[in-house]
C-alpha positions as a LaTeX table, in Angstrom:
\begin{tabular}{lrrr}
\hline
Residue & $x$ (\AA) & $y$ (\AA) & $z$ (\AA) \\
\hline
Met1 & 27.95 & 56.31 & $-53.50$ \\
Pro2 & 29.25 & 57.39 & $-56.73$ \\
Pro3 & 29.11 & 61.08 & $-57.97$ \\
Cys4 & 25.56 & 60.58 & $-59.65$ \\
Ala5 & 22.38 & 59.58 & $-57.62$ \\
Leu6 & 18.75 & 60.09 & $-58.54$ \\
Phe7 & 17.11 & 61.94 & $-55.46$ \\
Val8 & 13.90 & 60.73 & $-54.61$ \\
His9 & 12.55 & 61.92 & $-51.14$ \\
Asn10 & 15.80 & 63.12 & $-50.26$ \\
Glu11 & 17.30 & 59.17 & $-50.60$ \\
Pro12 & 19.93 & 58.82 & $-53.02$ \\
Gln13 & 19.61 & 56.04 & $-55.44$ \\
Leu14 & 22.39 & 54.95 & $-58.06$ \\
Leu15 & 21.63 & 55.35 & $-61.63$ \\
Pro16 & 23.79 & 52.73 & $-63.27$ \\
Glu17 & 24.11 & 54.69 & $-66.57$ \\
Phe18 & 25.41 & 57.71 & $-65.18$ \\
Arg19 & 27.73 & 55.98 & $-62.92$ \\
Asp20 & 30.98 & 57.44 & $-64.49$ \\
Lys21 & 29.90 & 60.65 & $-64.94$ \\
His22 & 30.54 & 63.83 & $-62.49$ \\
Thr23 & 26.75 & 65.01 & $-61.84$ \\
Tyr24 & 24.44 & 64.61 & $-59.73$ \\
Val25 & 21.01 & 64.12 & $-61.40$ \\
Ser26 & 17.92 & 65.37 & $-59.54$ \\
Arg27 & 14.26 & 64.72 & $-60.36$ \\
Val28 & 12.07 & 67.50 & $-60.91$ \\
Cys29 & 8.54 & 67.54 & $-60.96$ \\
Ala30 & 6.63 & 70.19 & $-63.48$ \\
Gly31 & 3.45 & 71.81 & $-62.36$ \\
Asp32 & 1.34 & 69.61 & $-64.71$ \\
Gly33 & 2.46 & 66.11 & $-62.87$ \\
Arg34 & 5.16 & 65.05 & $-65.64$ \\
Ala35 & 8.54 & 64.24 & $-64.19$ \\
Tyr36 & 11.84 & 65.39 & $-65.64$ \\
Leu37 & 15.29 & 64.40 & $-64.87$ \\
Gly38 & 17.75 & 67.28 & $-64.91$ \\
Ile39 & 21.40 & 66.99 & $-64.94$ \\
Gln40 & 23.69 & 69.23 & $-63.07$ \\
Pro41 & 27.23 & 69.49 & $-61.76$ \\
Val42 & 27.98 & 68.34 & $-57.92$ \\
Arg43 & 28.51 & 71.64 & $-56.06$ \\
Ser44 & 30.98 & 71.09 & $-53.24$ \\
Leu45 & 31.86 & 72.94 & $-50.16$ \\
Val46 & 35.85 & 72.34 & $-49.32$ \\
Thr47 & 37.08 & 73.68 & $-46.12$ \\
Gly48 & 40.86 & 74.58 & $-45.57$ \\
Ala49 & 40.63 & 74.80 & $-49.57$ \\
Thr50 & 43.90 & 77.64 & $-48.79$ \\
Gly51 & 45.90 & 75.08 & $-47.50$ \\
Phe52 & 47.91 & 72.15 & $-48.34$ \\
Val53 & 45.65 & 69.34 & $-48.29$ \\
Gly54 & 42.63 & 71.14 & $-49.05$ \\
Ser55 & 43.99 & 72.93 & $-52.13$ \\
Ala56 & 44.94 & 69.62 & $-53.82$ \\
Val57 & 41.18 & 68.42 & $-52.96$ \\
Val58 & 40.16 & 71.44 & $-54.75$ \\
Arg59 & 41.95 & 70.77 & $-57.96$ \\
Arg60 & 40.98 & 67.15 & $-57.85$ \\
Leu61 & 37.21 & 68.19 & $-57.74$ \\
Leu62 & 37.56 & 70.72 & $-60.26$ \\
Arg63 & 39.27 & 68.04 & $-62.69$ \\
Glu64 & 35.74 & 66.03 & $-62.06$ \\
Asp65 & 33.51 & 69.11 & $-63.00$ \\
His66 & 32.29 & 69.92 & $-59.67$ \\
Arg67 & 31.46 & 73.58 & $-58.73$ \\
Val68 & 33.65 & 74.35 & $-55.90$ \\
Arg69 & 32.74 & 76.52 & $-53.12$ \\
Val70 & 35.62 & 77.01 & $-50.59$ \\
Leu71 & 36.05 & 78.54 & $-46.91$ \\
Ala72 & 38.40 & 80.72 & $-46.34$ \\
Arg73 & 39.17 & 83.21 & $-43.47$ \\
Arg74 & 39.16 & 86.84 & $-43.66$ \\
Gly75 & 42.99 & 87.90 & $-44.44$ \\
Ser76 & 44.22 & 84.26 & $-45.03$ \\
Asp77 & 47.10 & 83.25 & $-47.48$ \\
Arg78 & 45.05 & 82.60 & $-51.11$ \\
Arg79 & 48.01 & 81.95 & $-52.88$ \\
Asn80 & 46.90 & 78.41 & $-53.35$ \\
Leu81 & 43.43 & 79.59 & $-55.15$ \\
Gln82 & 45.22 & 81.57 & $-57.67$ \\
Gly83 & 43.96 & 80.75 & $-60.67$ \\
Leu84 & 41.30 & 78.36 & $-59.82$ \\
Asp85 & 37.35 & 78.66 & $-61.20$ \\
Val86 & 36.13 & 78.68 & $-57.22$ \\
Glu87 & 33.35 & 80.30 & $-55.25$ \\
Val88 & 35.19 & 81.83 & $-51.93$ \\
Val89 & 32.95 & 82.22 & $-49.01$ \\
Glu90 & 34.33 & 83.79 & $-46.00$ \\
Ala91 & 33.80 & 81.96 & $-42.77$ \\
Asp92 & 35.61 & 80.61 & $-39.72$ \\
Leu93 & 35.71 & 77.83 & $-38.03$ \\
Ala94 & 36.07 & 79.18 & $-35.02$ \\
Asp95 & 33.12 & 81.58 & $-35.73$ \\
Ala96 & 29.91 & 79.51 & $-35.25$ \\
Ala97 & 27.97 & 82.17 & $-36.52$ \\
Ser98 & 29.71 & 82.86 & $-39.76$ \\
Leu99 & 29.28 & 79.50 & $-40.89$ \\
Ala100 & 25.41 & 80.09 & $-41.62$ \\
Gly101 & 24.28 & 79.40 & $-44.81$ \\
Val102 & 27.63 & 78.02 & $-46.30$ \\
Cys103 & 26.13 & 74.59 & $-47.08$ \\
Asp104 & 23.44 & 75.83 & $-48.68$ \\
Gly105 & 22.83 & 74.27 & $-52.27$ \\
Cys106 & 25.77 & 72.16 & $-51.81$ \\
Asp107 & 25.72 & 68.15 & $-52.92$ \\
Ala108 & 28.55 & 67.56 & $-50.98$ \\
Leu109 & 31.01 & 68.80 & $-48.07$ \\
Phe110 & 34.86 & 67.73 & $-47.96$ \\
His111 & 35.65 & 69.22 & $-44.07$ \\
Val112 & 39.53 & 69.34 & $-44.95$ \\
Ala113 & 40.23 & 72.24 & $-42.60$ \\
Ala114 & 42.08 & 71.76 & $-39.23$ \\
Asp115 & 44.65 & 73.44 & $-36.88$ \\
Tyr116 & 47.97 & 71.17 & $-37.52$ \\
Arg117 & 50.28 & 72.34 & $-35.06$ \\
Leu118 & 52.34 & 70.11 & $-33.06$ \\
Trp119 & 52.94 & 73.43 & $-30.74$ \\
Ala120 & 50.77 & 75.86 & $-29.70$ \\
Pro121 & 51.11 & 78.60 & $-27.53$ \\
Arg122 & 47.09 & 78.48 & $-26.61$ \\
Pro123 & 46.58 & 74.76 & $-26.83$ \\
Gln124 & 42.77 & 75.57 & $-26.68$ \\
Glu125 & 42.67 & 77.37 & $-30.23$ \\
Leu126 & 43.21 & 73.48 & $-31.29$ \\
Tyr127 & 40.30 & 72.25 & $-29.64$ \\
Gln128 & 38.20 & 75.41 & $-30.71$ \\
Thr129 & 38.96 & 74.77 & $-34.36$ \\
Asn130 & 39.55 & 71.22 & $-34.75$ \\
Val131 & 36.56 & 69.94 & $-32.68$ \\
Glu132 & 34.19 & 72.77 & $-31.61$ \\
Gly133 & 34.72 & 74.33 & $-35.41$ \\
Thr134 & 33.74 & 70.65 & $-36.76$ \\
Arg135 & 30.71 & 70.19 & $-34.56$ \\
Ala136 & 29.30 & 73.90 & $-36.02$ \\
Leu137 & 29.91 & 72.94 & $-39.51$ \\
Leu138 & 28.46 & 69.29 & $-39.46$ \\
Glu139 & 25.52 & 71.08 & $-37.57$ \\
Val140 & 25.17 & 73.28 & $-40.61$ \\
Ala141 & 25.51 & 70.43 & $-42.82$ \\
Arg142 & 22.92 & 68.54 & $-41.23$ \\
Arg143 & 20.41 & 71.28 & $-41.08$ \\
Ala144 & 21.17 & 72.04 & $-45.18$ \\
Gly145 & 20.65 & 68.31 & $-45.96$ \\
Val146 & 23.97 & 67.63 & $-47.23$ \\
Pro147 & 23.47 & 64.26 & $-48.79$ \\
Arg148 & 27.36 & 63.30 & $-48.66$ \\
Val149 & 30.03 & 64.71 & $-46.25$ \\
Val150 & 33.94 & 63.38 & $-46.35$ \\
Tyr151 & 35.87 & 64.06 & $-43.01$ \\
Thr152 & 39.80 & 64.65 & $-43.30$ \\
Ser153 & 40.91 & 63.15 & $-39.96$ \\
Ser154 & 44.64 & 61.57 & $-39.62$ \\
Val155 & 46.41 & 58.71 & $-38.94$ \\
Ala156 & 47.40 & 60.64 & $-35.68$ \\
Thr157 & 44.23 & 59.10 & $-34.34$ \\
Leu158 & 45.11 & 55.78 & $-34.94$ \\
Gly159 & 46.92 & 53.16 & $-32.96$ \\
Ile160 & 50.25 & 51.63 & $-33.55$ \\
Pro161 & 50.89 & 48.05 & $-32.83$ \\
Lys162 & 53.26 & 47.33 & $-30.31$ \\
Asp163 & 54.84 & 44.49 & $-32.22$ \\
Gly164 & 56.17 & 47.26 & $-35.23$ \\
Thr165 & 53.67 & 45.95 & $-37.87$ \\
Pro166 & 51.82 & 48.85 & $-39.46$ \\
Gly167 & 48.47 & 50.08 & $-37.88$ \\
Asp168 & 45.10 & 50.56 & $-39.87$ \\
Glu169 & 41.66 & 51.33 & $-39.21$ \\
Ala170 & 41.20 & 48.33 & $-36.73$ \\
Thr171 & 44.05 & 48.95 & $-34.74$ \\
Ser172 & 42.95 & 49.43 & $-30.91$ \\
Val173 & 43.23 & 53.09 & $-29.46$ \\
Ser174 & 41.95 & 55.14 & $-26.98$ \\
Leu175 & 42.47 & 59.05 & $-26.18$ \\
Ala176 & 45.02 & 58.13 & $-23.56$ \\
Asp177 & 47.27 & 56.63 & $-26.08$ \\
Met178 & 47.09 & 60.09 & $-28.02$ \\
Val179 & 50.30 & 62.37 & $-27.57$ \\
Gly180 & 49.66 & 65.75 & $-27.48$ \\
His181 & 47.04 & 68.41 & $-28.02$ \\
Tyr182 & 46.92 & 68.22 & $-31.91$ \\
Lys183 & 45.99 & 64.20 & $-31.72$ \\
Arg184 & 44.15 & 64.42 & $-28.96$ \\
Ser185 & 41.89 & 67.03 & $-30.80$ \\
Lys186 & 41.70 & 65.07 & $-33.99$ \\
Phe187 & 40.70 & 62.23 & $-32.05$ \\
Leu188 & 37.98 & 63.78 & $-30.36$ \\
Ala189 & 36.93 & 65.39 & $-33.57$ \\
Glu190 & 36.43 & 61.69 & $-35.28$ \\
Gln191 & 34.71 & 60.69 & $-32.17$ \\
Leu192 & 32.21 & 63.55 & $-32.90$ \\
Val193 & 31.93 & 62.76 & $-36.26$ \\
Ser194 & 30.91 & 59.50 & $-35.75$ \\
Glu195 & 28.28 & 60.82 & $-33.35$ \\
Tyr196 & 26.75 & 62.39 & $-36.41$ \\
Val197 & 27.03 & 59.27 & $-38.46$ \\
Ala198 & 24.86 & 57.47 & $-35.69$ \\
Gln199 & 22.74 & 60.81 & $-35.96$ \\
Gly200 & 21.96 & 60.29 & $-39.68$ \\
Leu201 & 24.64 & 62.14 & $-41.53$ \\
Pro202 & 26.10 & 60.41 & $-44.38$ \\
Val203 & 29.74 & 60.97 & $-43.86$ \\
Val204 & 33.04 & 59.10 & $-44.89$ \\
Ile205 & 36.04 & 59.37 & $-42.68$ \\
Val206 & 39.73 & 59.22 & $-44.40$ \\
Asn207 & 42.81 & 59.30 & $-42.69$ \\
Pro208 & 45.72 & 60.78 & $-44.28$ \\
Ser209 & 49.39 & 59.65 & $-43.43$ \\
Thr210 & 52.01 & 62.07 & $-44.06$ \\
Pro211 & 51.42 & 64.12 & $-47.00$ \\
Ile212 & 54.34 & 65.94 & $-49.19$ \\
Gly213 & 54.59 & 67.85 & $-52.38$ \\
Pro214 & 53.78 & 71.07 & $-53.84$ \\
Arg215 & 51.95 & 73.85 & $-52.28$ \\
Asp216 & 52.91 & 73.42 & $-48.70$ \\
Ile217 & 53.09 & 77.12 & $-48.28$ \\
Lys218 & 53.37 & 77.46 & $-44.29$ \\
Pro219 & 55.09 & 74.74 & $-44.30$ \\
Thr220 & 53.85 & 71.63 & $-42.29$ \\
Pro221 & 56.27 & 70.06 & $-40.07$ \\
Thr222 & 56.93 & 67.51 & $-42.56$ \\
Gly223 & 57.45 & 70.39 & $-44.93$ \\
Arg224 & 59.77 & 71.93 & $-42.61$ \\
Ile225 & 61.85 & 68.62 & $-42.74$ \\
Val226 & 62.10 & 68.31 & $-46.37$ \\
Arg227 & 63.16 & 72.14 & $-46.41$ \\
Asp228 & 65.85 & 71.86 & $-43.95$ \\
Ala229 & 67.19 & 68.68 & $-45.35$ \\
Met230 & 67.40 & 70.38 & $-48.91$ \\
Ala231 & 69.38 & 73.22 & $-47.22$ \\
Gly232 & 71.59 & 70.84 & $-45.02$ \\
Arg233 & 70.43 & 71.97 & $-42.10$ \\
Met234 & 69.94 & 68.62 & $-40.66$ \\
Pro235 & 72.95 & 66.95 & $-39.93$ \\
Ala236 & 71.74 & 64.10 & $-37.38$ \\
Tyr237 & 68.51 & 62.41 & $-36.96$ \\
Val238 & 66.65 & 60.16 & $-34.48$ \\
Asp239 & 65.33 & 56.56 & $-35.12$ \\
Thr240 & 61.86 & 56.75 & $-35.88$ \\
Gly241 & 59.70 & 56.38 & $-39.01$ \\
Leu242 & 56.65 & 57.48 & $-41.05$ \\
Asn243 & 54.30 & 57.05 & $-43.88$ \\
Val244 & 55.19 & 59.32 & $-46.67$ \\
Val245 & 52.44 & 60.09 & $-49.39$ \\
His246 & 52.11 & 62.56 & $-52.43$ \\
Val247 & 49.58 & 65.40 & $-51.46$ \\
Asp248 & 47.85 & 64.35 & $-55.01$ \\
Asp249 & 47.27 & 61.07 & $-54.02$ \\
Val250 & 45.70 & 62.01 & $-50.71$ \\
Ala251 & 43.42 & 64.32 & $-52.95$ \\
Asp252 & 42.64 & 61.56 & $-55.31$ \\
Gly253 & 41.77 & 59.28 & $-51.96$ \\
His254 & 39.26 & 61.99 & $-50.96$ \\
Trp255 & 37.36 & 61.85 & $-54.48$ \\
Leu256 & 37.18 & 58.06 & $-54.14$ \\
Ala257 & 36.03 & 58.40 & $-50.99$ \\
Phe258 & 33.43 & 60.75 & $-52.07$ \\
Arg259 & 32.64 & 58.31 & $-54.91$ \\
Ser260 & 32.35 & 55.00 & $-53.08$ \\
Gly261 & 33.24 & 55.22 & $-49.64$ \\
Thr262 & 30.94 & 53.53 & $-46.88$ \\
Val263 & 29.07 & 55.95 & $-44.64$ \\
Gly264 & 30.66 & 55.90 & $-41.19$ \\
Ala265 & 33.52 & 53.59 & $-42.17$ \\
Arg266 & 37.49 & 55.23 & $-42.00$ \\
Tyr267 & 40.26 & 54.78 & $-45.05$ \\
Val268 & 43.77 & 55.17 & $-44.18$ \\
Leu269 & 45.29 & 57.35 & $-47.60$ \\
Gly270 & 48.92 & 56.43 & $-47.11$ \\
Gly271 & 52.13 & 55.94 & $-49.05$ \\
Thr272 & 55.44 & 54.16 & $-48.26$ \\
Asn273 & 56.66 & 53.51 & $-44.90$ \\
Leu274 & 60.28 & 54.80 & $-44.37$ \\
Ser275 & 62.61 & 55.33 & $-41.26$ \\
Leu276 & 63.67 & 59.20 & $-41.11$ \\
Arg277 & 67.14 & 58.18 & $-42.17$ \\
Glu278 & 65.62 & 56.79 & $-45.43$ \\
Leu279 & 63.90 & 59.84 & $-46.03$ \\
Leu280 & 66.73 & 62.04 & $-45.53$ \\
Phe281 & 68.66 & 60.23 & $-47.50$ \\
Glu282 & 66.33 & 60.06 & $-50.41$ \\
Ile283 & 66.27 & 64.16 & $-50.00$ \\
Ala284 & 70.09 & 64.27 & $-50.02$ \\
Asp285 & 70.43 & 61.87 & $-53.07$ \\
Ile286 & 67.78 & 64.22 & $-54.81$ \\
Val287 & 69.69 & 67.77 & $-54.02$ \\
Gly288 & 72.85 & 66.40 & $-54.34$ \\
Arg289 & 73.83 & 66.90 & $-50.70$ \\
Pro290 & 75.88 & 64.61 & $-48.26$ \\
Pro291 & 73.42 & 62.59 & $-46.09$ \\
Pro292 & 72.94 & 63.04 & $-42.42$ \\
Arg293 & 75.99 & 61.38 & $-40.62$ \\
Trp294 & 74.52 & 61.12 & $-36.85$ \\
Arg295 & 71.91 & 59.32 & $-35.14$ \\
Leu296 & 71.06 & 60.84 & $-31.90$ \\
Pro297 & 69.26 & 58.90 & $-29.23$ \\
His298 & 65.74 & 60.45 & $-27.75$ \\
Gly299 & 66.82 & 61.40 & $-24.66$ \\
Ala300 & 69.64 & 63.56 & $-26.03$ \\
Val301 & 66.84 & 65.63 & $-28.11$ \\
Met302 & 64.35 & 65.80 & $-25.40$ \\
Pro303 & 66.00 & 68.82 & $-23.40$ \\
Val304 & 66.52 & 70.64 & $-26.57$ \\
Ala305 & 62.70 & 70.60 & $-27.12$ \\
Tyr306 & 61.98 & 71.41 & $-23.56$ \\
Val307 & 64.37 & 74.56 & $-24.24$ \\
Ala308 & 63.14 & 75.49 & $-27.94$ \\
Glu309 & 59.45 & 75.76 & $-26.54$ \\
Ala310 & 60.46 & 77.79 & $-23.48$ \\
Trp311 & 62.17 & 79.82 & $-26.29$ \\
Ala312 & 58.95 & 79.78 & $-28.43$ \\
Arg313 & 56.87 & 80.89 & $-25.43$ \\
Leu314 & 58.95 & 84.13 & $-25.09$ \\
Thr315 & 59.61 & 84.69 & $-28.82$ \\
Gly316 & 56.23 & 83.87 & $-30.37$ \\
Lys317 & 58.32 & 81.82 & $-33.14$ \\
Pro318 & 57.73 & 78.02 & $-33.64$ \\
Pro319 & 60.25 & 76.03 & $-31.98$ \\
Ile320 & 62.67 & 74.39 & $-33.93$ \\
Ala321 & 61.77 & 70.98 & $-31.93$ \\
Thr322 & 58.68 & 70.25 & $-29.93$ \\
Val323 & 58.40 & 67.57 & $-26.91$ \\
Glu324 & 55.29 & 66.09 & $-28.44$ \\
Glu325 & 57.39 & 65.76 & $-31.94$ \\
Val326 & 60.27 & 63.86 & $-29.83$ \\
Arg327 & 57.42 & 61.65 & $-27.74$ \\
Met328 & 55.85 & 60.66 & $-30.93$ \\
Ser329 & 59.14 & 59.83 & $-32.52$ \\
Arg330 & 59.99 & 57.03 & $-30.13$ \\
Lys331 & 57.64 & 55.01 & $-32.50$ \\
Arg332 & 57.49 & 54.07 & $-35.95$ \\
Met333 & 54.29 & 55.72 & $-37.51$ \\
Phe334 & 53.57 & 53.22 & $-40.12$ \\
Phe335 & 50.62 & 52.29 & $-41.51$ \\
Ser336 & 48.67 & 50.33 & $-44.02$ \\
Ser337 & 46.25 & 51.65 & $-46.93$ \\
Ala338 & 44.88 & 48.07 & $-47.75$ \\
Lys339 & 41.30 & 48.95 & $-47.14$ \\
Ala340 & 41.27 & 52.07 & $-49.12$ \\
Glu341 & 42.87 & 49.88 & $-51.91$ \\
Arg342 & 40.35 & 47.09 & $-51.72$ \\
Glu343 & 37.31 & 49.22 & $-51.20$ \\
Leu344 & 37.86 & 52.49 & $-52.92$ \\
Gly345 & 40.57 & 51.49 & $-55.55$ \\
Tyr346 & 43.08 & 53.68 & $-53.97$ \\
Ala347 & 46.64 & 53.91 & $-55.37$ \\
Ala348 & 49.46 & 55.52 & $-54.17$ \\
Gly349 & 52.52 & 56.62 & $-56.15$ \\
Pro350 & 56.36 & 56.20 & $-55.76$ \\
Val351 & 57.48 & 57.84 & $-52.76$ \\
Arg352 & 60.37 & 58.95 & $-55.18$ \\
Leu353 & 58.05 & 61.19 & $-57.06$ \\
Ala354 & 56.49 & 62.62 & $-54.05$ \\
Leu355 & 59.53 & 63.81 & $-52.42$ \\
Glu356 & 61.20 & 64.93 & $-56.13$ \\
Asp357 & 58.00 & 67.05 & $-56.55$ \\
Ala358 & 58.44 & 68.72 & $-52.93$ \\
Val359 & 62.14 & 69.53 & $-53.43$ \\
Ala360 & 61.34 & 71.29 & $-56.84$ \\
Trp361 & 58.03 & 73.42 & $-55.21$ \\
Phe362 & 60.29 & 74.32 & $-52.07$ \\
Ser363 & 63.29 & 75.30 & $-54.90$ \\
Leu364 & 61.20 & 77.52 & $-56.74$ \\
His365 & 59.25 & 78.98 & $-53.24$ \\
Arg366 & 62.10 & 79.53 & $-51.02$ \\
\hline
\end{tabular}
């Protein structure tokens, strides 16, 4: 559904003359029985707006003149919201009671928030946020009658073909194929979303690949790779691959899914498939450092990951490598965005630009 619609009995109908405008149009009946068309901006709620992908989505919506309400936890790092004209509502996905009313008056919900950790001392926290938090939020959206929802899943929920070809939305996969708690929690959350779609909630699912770029304040696991490669702290690599995309392209994909995605459908929002070696060599070229020299066998890295996780449990600090990361690295995580390109008009930019933007941002925010 495009961002403009005529709402009659809560059913959105396309108004072609407003196809390229970024407002909803609602029919308002006056007391004398006459009907008027009122034009008003879309009011969108964005979760995860203080984070990497969420803040990019907020910026994309503001460019489309949406009125943006963001969900933020009390005490959260809000640097990514500085200077943005948004309404901040304090709530926590882990606290269902705090979500009451957050969707009231909203025309759209972008549920971007997730607990994205490949290692956690208390794995149940990932399920509490990613599964139960999603359940609580979708229930609030359903009760509020939100007419359009975009749910941010991940390519982590998709299958990887055994023949080495890129995976896509149709690649078969099961919960048993999910490696680690993060992947399992996102897989279960996506199943939950599909259940709500079956109950009538109009949700479009997007599956970003591996975003990089500015405002990666935590940083994400991929952001740590970029940062460490910039500093020369990655002299070796394992034979694996990933799909890299600019975070702003992912944000654009969210907007396109909102505008014209099919309810219940999934869309991979990816970019370029690269081996880890190619990725590290590109970063080395950008920063002017020698590229890594050694390729390590996966078997040699696994003991390091076990020791790193044991040390992390003692110190409370994230491990330098995780068992989950090593297990995932045994497969090249290549994906195709052909469906999003075909149905949404999605187009990712050059991977070199994404890497240059990431390097520039990390250089200024050491």
